[in-house]
Every structure is written in C-alpha cells, then in structure tokens.
N, C-alpha and C positions, 0 to 999 in steps of 0.2 A: 687695499685698505678696506676694512670691514665697515659696512654702512652703519650709521648711528640711528637708533630707533628711539623715538619719543612718543609716548601716548598722550593724546589730547582728547580726553573723554574716551569714547569707544573707537577713535580713529588713530591708527598708527601712522606716524610721519617718519619716513625712511629717508635720511639724508645721504646722498651719494656724492662723492668727490672724484675729481681726476678724469681719466679717459676710460670709456667703456669700449675696449677694443679686444676683448678676449682676455684670457688669463683669469687668475683667481678673483680679482676685484669684480669682474663682470659676473662670474657665476655666483659670487657672494650675494649679489642683489636678488637673484631668483631664490637662492637658498634662504635668505632672510625672510622673503615674502612667504615661502612655503612653511617656514617655522612659525610665522605669525598665524597663518591659516590653521596650522595644527593646534595652535594655542586658542583657537576660536575667534580670532580677529577676522572681521569680514570687510572692514573699511580701511583702505590703505592709500596714503598720499606719498608718492615718491618725489622728493625735492631734488631736482637735477640742476639747480642753479649754479652749482660748482662743478658741473661736468663740462669739460672743455671740448670734448669730441666723443663721438660714438660711431661705431661701424655696424655692420650687419650682425655681428655677434652681440653687441650691446642692444640693438633693436630686438634680437631674439630673446634676450633676457627680459626685456620689457614685455614682449608678447607672452612669454612663458609665465611671467608674474601675473599678467592680466588673466590668462587662462586658468591658472591655479585658483585665483580669487573667484572668478566667475563660476568655476566648477563647484565652489563651496558656497555659491549664492551670494558672493560678495562683489566688491567693485574696486577699481583702481583709478586714481586720478593723478595727473602729473602737475607739479608746481614749478614755477620759475624756469621755464624752458628757455634756454638762450636762443638767440637768433640763428646761430650756427647749427644747433641741434634741431631747431624748429624747421629749418630748410631741409634737413634730412628727412624729417617726418612728412613734410609736404611732397618731396620728390617721390617717396615710397608710398604716398597716399595713406600712410598710417595716421595722419592728422585727423582723418575722419573716424578713426576707431578710438583714439585716446581723447579724453576730456583734459584740456590743459588750462591752467590758471596762472595769473601773473604773480600770485603770492600763495604761500602755504595757508595763510588764514582764509583766503577765498576758496581754496580747494577743500579745506576742512569744513567750512560753512556750507559748501555745496552738498555735503552729505546730510545736512540737517533739513534740507528742503524736501 
C-alpha cells in the first residue's frame, strides 16, 4: 500500500500502514521520502501507528529515509510508534537515533522549536 502524505505547513506527514517486512510497501516508504526531498521538503514525520510489525528491511527503509533527509539538511521524526515496534527499535539501539513522539501533532510541533 502506498503511504499517504499530508502537508502540515512545511512538514510532510507520511502515514504508513500494515507490515514493513520487505516488498513494495516497504520500499514505497523510502521512495516517498526521497520524492519529498526532491520536491524541497526537509521536515518529515512518519506516522507508524498503523504498522503492525517491522523487520530489518523495514528498519532499513526508516534508516534510508533518515539518511536521505539528513543529506538534504532535513530531519525525520517518528510518530505513534507501537509498543511492538518500539521494542524492535530498543533491541537494535535505533531508539537512540530516531526521535519518537506519542502523536503526530507532537512530532510536527517538535519541528517548530
């Protein structure tokens, strides 16, 4: 499923659903972020509240998205990270790299500070 993108001011909110376990839906996340960067967007929130599970390929898509944004002098924040996915971020120590927020609104607001 293609991620949905909504602009909130100069922040793109990318809503992702389902499982990020490889396949077209996983690569679509990074492709969507790369397209946003190409369009000049430098602030992205990925809403993963509806992601039921993620494996190393999904983590790779998140890392690739962050790298694309940071190379363009932008940044990425994650919103609505479920406990299941949060535990994966903690096990892999990626929780120290990604800023996570309980809601999309808090993640978007964090860009304003």
